[in-house]
C-alpha positions as CSV (number, residue, x, y, z in Angstrom):
1,M,126.3,11.2,-105.4
2,N,125.8,14.9,-104.5
3,P,128.9,17.0,-105.7
4,G,128.8,19.0,-102.5
5,G,128.7,15.9,-100.3
6,I,131.3,13.4,-99.2
7,D,131.6,10.3,-101.4
8,I,133.0,7.9,-98.7
9,I,133.1,4.9,-101.2
10,R,135.1,6.8,-103.7
11,I,137.4,8.1,-100.7
12,V,138.0,4.5,-99.4
13,S,138.5,3.0,-102.8
14,G,141.1,5.6,-103.7
15,A,142.8,5.3,-100.4
16,S,146.2,3.5,-100.1
17,Y,146.2,-0.2,-99.2
18,M,147.5,0.4,-95.6
19,V,144.6,2.9,-95.1
20,Q,142.2,0.3,-96.5
21,F,143.6,-2.3,-94.3
22,V,143.0,-0.1,-91.3
23,L,139.5,0.5,-92.3
24,L,138.7,-3.1,-92.8
25,L,140.2,-3.8,-89.3
26,L,138.0,-1.0,-87.9
27,L,134.9,-2.8,-89.7
28,F,135.7,-6.0,-87.9
29,F,135.7,-4.1,-84.7
30,S,132.5,-2.3,-85.4
31,V,130.6,-5.5,-86.5
32,T,131.9,-7.5,-83.5
33,S,131.0,-4.7,-81.0
34,W,127.6,-4.2,-82.3
35,A,126.9,-8.0,-82.3
36,I,128.1,-8.0,-78.6
37,I,126.0,-5.0,-77.8
38,L,122.9,-6.7,-79.1
39,I,123.5,-10.0,-77.5
40,K,124.3,-8.6,-74.0
41,W,121.4,-6.1,-74.2
42,Y,119.0,-9.1,-74.8
43,Y,120.7,-11.1,-72.2
44,M,120.6,-8.6,-69.5
45,R,117.1,-7.5,-70.4
46,R,115.9,-11.1,-70.0
47,A,118.0,-11.6,-66.9
48,F,116.4,-8.6,-65.1
49,R,112.9,-9.5,-66.2
50,E,113.0,-13.1,-65.3
51,S,114.9,-12.4,-62.0
52,G,112.1,-9.9,-60.9
53,D,109.4,-12.7,-61.8
54,F,111.4,-15.2,-59.8
55,M,111.8,-13.0,-56.7
56,E,107.9,-12.5,-56.7
57,I,107.5,-16.2,-56.9
58,F,110.1,-16.8,-54.2
59,W,108.8,-14.6,-51.7
60,E,105.0,-15.6,-52.3
61,S,105.9,-19.5,-52.0
62,R,105.6,-21.0,-48.6
63,D,107.5,-24.2,-49.8
64,L,110.8,-23.8,-51.5
65,S,110.1,-26.8,-53.5
66,V,107.4,-24.7,-55.4
67,A,109.9,-22.0,-56.0
68,Y,112.2,-24.6,-57.3
69,K,109.8,-25.9,-59.8
70,E,109.2,-22.4,-61.0
71,A,113.0,-21.6,-61.0
72,R,113.6,-24.4,-63.5
73,L,111.4,-22.7,-66.1
74,L,113.2,-19.3,-65.6
75,D,116.5,-20.4,-67.1
76,G,117.2,-16.7,-68.2
77,S,117.5,-15.6,-64.6
78,P,120.8,-15.6,-62.7
79,I,119.0,-15.4,-59.5
80,A,116.8,-18.5,-60.3
81,R,120.0,-20.5,-61.3
82,V,121.7,-19.5,-58.1
83,F,118.7,-20.7,-56.1
84,T,118.5,-24.0,-58.1
85,I,122.1,-24.8,-57.1
86,G,121.6,-23.9,-53.4
87,Y,118.3,-25.8,-53.3
88,M,120.0,-28.9,-54.8
89,N,122.7,-28.8,-52.3
90,L,120.2,-28.2,-49.6
91,K,118.3,-31.5,-50.4
92,K,121.4,-33.2,-49.7
93,L,121.1,-32.4,-46.2
94,G,117.9,-34.6,-46.0
95,G,114.3,-33.6,-46.0
96,Q,112.4,-30.8,-47.8
97,V,112.8,-27.4,-46.6
98,G,109.3,-25.8,-46.4
99,G,106.7,-28.1,-45.5
100,K,109.1,-30.4,-43.6
101,S,112.2,-28.9,-42.5
102,A,115.5,-30.5,-43.2
103,G,116.3,-30.4,-39.5
104,E,113.6,-32.9,-38.7
105,A,115.2,-35.4,-40.8
106,G,117.8,-36.0,-38.0
107,G,121.7,-35.5,-37.8
108,S,123.7,-33.9,-35.3
109,L,124.0,-30.0,-34.9
110,S,127.6,-30.1,-36.3
111,E,126.5,-32.1,-39.4
112,K,123.7,-29.5,-39.9
113,F,126.3,-26.5,-39.6
114,S,128.6,-28.4,-41.9
115,G,125.7,-28.9,-44.4
116,I,125.0,-25.1,-44.3
117,D,128.6,-24.2,-45.0
118,N,128.4,-26.5,-48.1
119,V,125.3,-24.7,-49.3
120,K,127.1,-21.3,-48.6
121,R,130.2,-22.4,-50.8
122,S,127.9,-23.6,-53.5
123,L,126.0,-20.4,-53.6
124,R,129.3,-18.4,-53.7
125,R,130.6,-20.5,-56.5
126,S,127.3,-20.1,-58.4
127,I,127.3,-16.3,-58.0
128,N,130.9,-16.1,-59.4
129,T,129.9,-18.3,-62.2
130,E,126.8,-16.0,-62.9
131,V,129.1,-12.9,-62.9
132,T,131.6,-14.5,-65.1
133,R,128.8,-15.5,-67.5
134,M,127.5,-11.9,-67.3
135,T,130.9,-10.4,-68.0
136,Q,131.7,-12.7,-71.1
137,M,132.4,-10.6,-74.2
138,V,132.0,-7.3,-72.5
139,P,135.7,-6.7,-72.1
140,F,136.0,-6.7,-75.9
141,L,134.0,-3.4,-75.8
142,A,136.6,-1.9,-73.6
143,T,139.3,-3.1,-76.0
144,A,137.5,-1.6,-79.0
145,G,136.9,1.7,-77.1
146,N,140.5,2.1,-76.2
147,T,142.2,0.8,-79.3
148,T,140.2,1.8,-82.3
149,P,140.8,5.6,-82.0
150,F,144.6,4.9,-82.1
151,I,144.1,2.4,-85.0
152,G,142.3,5.2,-86.9
153,L,144.9,7.5,-86.1
154,F,147.6,5.3,-87.3
155,G,145.8,5.0,-90.8
156,T,145.4,8.9,-90.8
157,V,149.1,9.4,-90.0
158,W,150.0,6.9,-92.8
159,G,147.7,8.5,-95.3
160,I,149.1,12.0,-94.5
161,M,152.5,10.6,-94.9
162,E,151.8,9.2,-98.3
163,S,150.1,12.5,-99.3
164,F,153.1,14.6,-98.4
165,H,155.3,12.0,-100.2
166,S,153.2,12.4,-103.4
167,I,153.4,16.2,-103.0
168,G,157.2,15.9,-102.9
169,L,157.2,13.8,-106.0
170,S,154.9,16.1,-108.0
171,G,156.4,19.4,-106.9
172,S,153.1,20.9,-106.3
173,A,151.6,22.0,-102.9
174,S,148.5,23.5,-104.0
175,L,145.3,22.8,-102.0
176,A,143.7,20.8,-105.0
177,V,146.6,18.5,-104.6
178,V,146.9,18.3,-100.9
179,A,143.1,18.2,-99.8
180,P,142.1,14.9,-101.4
181,G,145.1,12.9,-99.7
182,I,144.4,14.3,-96.4
183,S,140.5,13.9,-96.5
184,E,141.2,10.1,-97.3
185,A,143.6,9.9,-94.4
186,L,141.1,11.5,-92.0
187,V,138.5,9.0,-92.8
188,A,140.4,6.5,-90.7
189,T,140.2,8.6,-87.6
190,A,136.5,9.3,-88.1
191,A,136.0,5.5,-88.5
192,G,138.0,4.8,-85.3
193,L,135.9,7.3,-83.3
194,G,132.7,5.9,-84.7
195,V,133.6,2.5,-83.4
196,A,134.9,3.7,-80.1
197,I,132.1,6.0,-78.8
198,P,129.4,3.3,-79.0
199,S,131.6,0.6,-77.5
200,V,132.6,2.7,-74.6
201,I,129.0,3.7,-73.9
202,A,127.9,0.1,-74.1
203,F,130.7,-1.0,-71.8
204,N,129.8,1.3,-69.1
205,Y,126.2,0.5,-69.2
206,F,126.7,-3.2,-69.1
207,M,129.2,-3.1,-66.3
208,Q,126.8,-0.9,-64.4
209,R,123.9,-3.5,-64.8
210,I,126.3,-6.4,-64.0
211,R,127.2,-4.6,-60.7
212,V,123.5,-4.1,-59.9
213,M,122.8,-7.7,-60.6
214,E,125.6,-8.9,-58.5
215,S,124.4,-7.0,-55.6
216,E,121.1,-8.5,-56.0
217,L,122.6,-12.0,-56.1
218,Q,124.4,-11.3,-52.9
219,S,121.2,-10.0,-51.3
220,F,119.4,-13.0,-52.3
221,M,122.2,-15.3,-51.0
222,A,122.0,-13.7,-47.7
223,D,118.1,-14.0,-47.5
224,F,118.1,-17.5,-48.7
225,L,120.7,-18.5,-46.1
226,N,118.6,-16.9,-43.4
227,I,115.6,-18.9,-44.3
228,I,117.7,-22.2,-44.3
229,E,119.2,-21.4,-40.8
230,M,115.8,-20.7,-39.5
231,D,114.3,-23.9,-40.9
232,I,117.2,-26.2,-40.4
233,L,118.3,-25.0,-37.0
234,P,114.9,-24.4,-35.2
235,A,116.5,-24.9,-32.0
236,K,119.2,-22.4,-32.5
237,G,116.9,-19.4,-31.9
238,S,115.5,-20.9,-28.8
239,R,118.9,-21.0,-27.0
């Protein structure tokens, strides 16, 4: 190790047990946070990519059954999963939307309105499920970003307390005696900040992407319901 550099391993190994425990706790937060960051980054990247592919298929398909078959293959897309749930509930109304409308299958107007309400509720529940799925594990990043600086500060304060206690026992307050103990204590604060900064950045990034996806889900639900109403209730527009 370069004599002019900082030997982190030596500093950590020479620190007190409490400081080492704090550093071990921060290591846990760091490993967990980075695992969540990588998992959610891959998940969100796939969700946006496959959702874009599905939207192209959805608007190009003249028959929703074709879009349904493609949606089954894009299992990483939240929009495709919401469409699948809505389409399956729509099938319960009777008939195939697209080539043959569900309205042609018979049934009173009140029954058709009731069926559409059921589809709306299923779409809302599905969107809530998708938002919950996207936000899973993300709050841990906020917890890490908020707490790890204080955990590191606790380790620093404890280390400085022990340093001053050692100074009192030795009766010497020279820089050579004080500096090593304080440098060991400050490592905990640096480690806490090292965990908190990427966690906060990742949390803000993922929450922004989740809000964008939730907005796209709401827009898709509105468009999908408009298509259903025009197909199931063809007489509604003529009144």
